[in-house]
C-alpha positions in Angstrom: 148.1 97.5 127.1 149.3 96.2 123.9 153.1 94.4 124.1 155.5 95.7 121.2 155.2 92.1 119.5 151.3 92.3 119.4 151.1 96.0 118.1 153.6 94.5 115.1 151.5 91.0 114.4 148.2 93.2 114.8 149.9 96.5 112.4 151.2 93.2 110.2 147.4 91.9 110.2 145.5 95.3 109.5 147.9 95.7 106.6 147.4 92.8 105.2 142.9 93.4 105.9 142.9 96.2 103.8 144.9 95.5 101.2 143.2 92.2 100.0 139.9 94.1 100.5 139.6 95.8 96.8 136.4 97.9 97.7 138.2 99.6 101.1 135.6 102.0 102.3 136.3 101.9 106.1 139.4 104.8 105.7 142.5 104.5 107.9 142.7 103.2 111.1 141.6 105.7 114.0 141.4 104.2 117.7 142.3 100.4 118.6 141.2 98.9 121.7 140.0 95.9 123.2 136.3 93.9 123.3 135.7 90.2 123.5 139.2 88.9 124.1 140.6 90.0 120.9 142.2 93.6 119.4 140.1 95.9 117.9 140.6 98.6 115.4 138.0 101.6 114.3 138.4 103.0 111.5 137.7 106.2 110.1 134.4 105.4 108.6 133.2 104.2 112.3 133.0 100.9 111.3 135.4 98.1 113.5 136.9 94.8 113.4 137.9 92.1 115.8 141.1 91.0 115.4 143.1 87.0 116.7 146.5 87.4 116.8 145.9 84.2 117.9 144.0 82.5 114.8 145.1 84.7 112.9 141.7 86.1 111.8 139.8 89.4 111.5 135.6 89.3 111.6 
């Protein structure tokens, strides 16, 4: 389960990711899960991104 601190950090990163993308087309977040040791977010488009809270990057 995600901790409250991780959830807040992840929310900040997701917001930054969407805001910095001037042509964001993936829609809103719809699911949260873990893969490859990172938290991941699936968006309405079906696409998903890894978010490394430790390194503060998404991929």
